C-alpha positions as CSV (number, residue, x, y, z in Angstrom):
1,M,5.4,11.4,24.5
2,A,4.2,11.1,20.9
3,T,6.0,8.9,18.6
4,S,7.0,10.6,15.4
5,V,6.3,8.8,12.1
6,P,9.0,9.3,9.5
7,S,7.6,11.3,6.7
8,R,8.0,10.3,3.1
9,R,9.5,12.7,0.7
10,P,7.3,13.8,-2.2
11,D,9.9,12.4,-4.5
12,D,9.4,8.9,-3.0
13,S,5.7,8.9,-3.9
14,F,6.5,9.9,-7.5
15,K,9.2,7.3,-7.8
16,S,6.9,4.6,-6.4
17,A,4.0,5.6,-8.7
18,L,6.3,5.8,-11.7
19,A,7.8,2.3,-10.9
20,A,4.3,0.9,-10.7
21,S,3.3,2.5,-14.0
22,N,6.5,1.3,-15.7
23,F,5.8,-2.3,-14.5
24,L,2.2,-2.1,-15.7
25,I,3.3,-0.8,-19.1
26,E,6.0,-3.6,-19.4
27,T,3.5,-6.3,-18.5
28,K,0.3,-5.0,-20.0
29,P,0.7,-2.0,-22.2
30,T,-2.7,-0.4,-22.5
31,A,-3.9,3.0,-23.5
32,K,-4.9,3.7,-19.9
33,A,-1.5,2.7,-18.6
34,F,0.2,5.1,-20.9
35,C,-2.3,7.8,-20.1
36,D,-1.8,7.4,-16.4
37,R,2.0,7.5,-16.7
38,G,1.6,10.6,-18.9
39,N,-0.4,12.2,-16.1
40,L,2.5,11.5,-13.7
41,Y,5.0,13.1,-16.0
42,E,2.7,16.1,-16.5
43,K,2.5,16.7,-12.8
44,R,6.3,16.9,-12.8
45,F,6.3,19.3,-15.7
46,D,8.1,16.7,-17.9
47,H,5.9,17.6,-20.9
48,A,8.0,15.8,-23.5
49,R,7.5,12.5,-21.8
50,A,3.9,13.2,-21.0
51,V,3.2,14.0,-24.7
52,A,5.0,10.8,-25.8
53,D,2.9,8.7,-23.5
54,Y,-0.3,10.4,-24.5
55,T,0.6,9.8,-28.1
56,R,1.3,6.1,-27.5
57,A,-2.1,5.9,-25.7
58,I,-3.9,7.3,-28.7
59,E,-2.0,4.9,-31.0
60,L,-3.2,2.0,-28.9
61,D,-6.7,3.2,-28.6
62,P,-7.8,6.2,-30.8
63,S,-11.2,6.2,-29.1
64,A,-9.8,6.6,-25.6
65,A,-11.4,9.7,-24.2
66,D,-8.7,10.3,-21.5
67,A,-5.9,10.5,-24.1
């Protein structure tokens, strides 16, 4: 009989990724870190937070191509 593996809810993946992004921003706030977190928010259709993070990324590094 096959052993079933508990599946993770999609929300768990987002929360985990967001927690990692938040930690990175708190410890080393770089344009890339803000851009990456903005991408997470964009995937969740949280456009206001995404734009805020993209704006902060541009403020930190105006030459950043990703922002």
